[in-house]
N, C-alpha and C positions, 0 to 999 in steps of 0.2 A: 057424235063428233062431227064437226063442221068440215065440209070439203074445202080444200085450199087450192087456190089458183097457182099456176106456175110462177115462181119468183122471178123468172127470166122473161116473162111475157111482157112485151112492150105495147103501149097504146099507139095505134096508128096515128100519125100526125097528118091531118088533111091540110092541103094548101088553101082550103076554103075558109079557114078560121084566121082570126087576127094573129099578128106576130106574138102578142103577149100570151095568147092561149097556147100557141105552139111552144113558147118558152116555158110556160107552166107545165105542160104535158111532159116536155123533156126533163124538167127538174123532178117531177114526180116519178117518172120512169127510172131516173138515175138513183132514186132512193129506195125504190121498192125491192129490188133484188138484195141489196145489202141488209135491209130490214128483215126480210124473210129469212136470210141466212143467219142473221144475228139471233133471232128468236128460237132457233133450233138448238141452242145450247142446252145441255142437260140440267143445269142449275137455273131455277126460275129467276134468281136475282141477276145472274150473268146474262140470261136471255133478255131480260127487260132492258138492261143497260146497253147491250149490243144492238138491240132494236131501236132504242131511243137515239143513239148517236147519229145514225144515218137519217132518222126522222127529222131531227133538228137541223142537220146539215141541209136537208131538202127544204126546210122552212126558210133557212137563210137564202138559199138559191131563189126561192119564190119571192122573198122580200126584195131581192135585187131586181126581179122582174117588175115588181110594182114601182120600185124607185126609178127604173128606166122608162116604163111605159105609162105609169099612173098619172092622173091629173089632180087627184085630191091630195092637198098638202098634208092632211092628217094621216092618210093612209101611207103616203110616201115616207113620213117621218116615224111611223109606228104608233101614232097617237090618234088613230081614227076613232070617232064616236060611232057607236052602233045604232 
């Protein structure tokens, strides 16, 4: 069995990183606790869905960060080439 970290543990945000990094860290921290709580459901299907909802909400929050701070038109529109 894998050890789990605390779902309420937050990543310290340093003032030495760019604003977009701080915003991404805050978005990630906001989704981690709800994801961790969601996957604790007794039913595996329910656990998956309850974990994925905050995961995708976090992805939306992070997409807003790139729309605000990004310079690549493709990344900002969601059509970035890898």
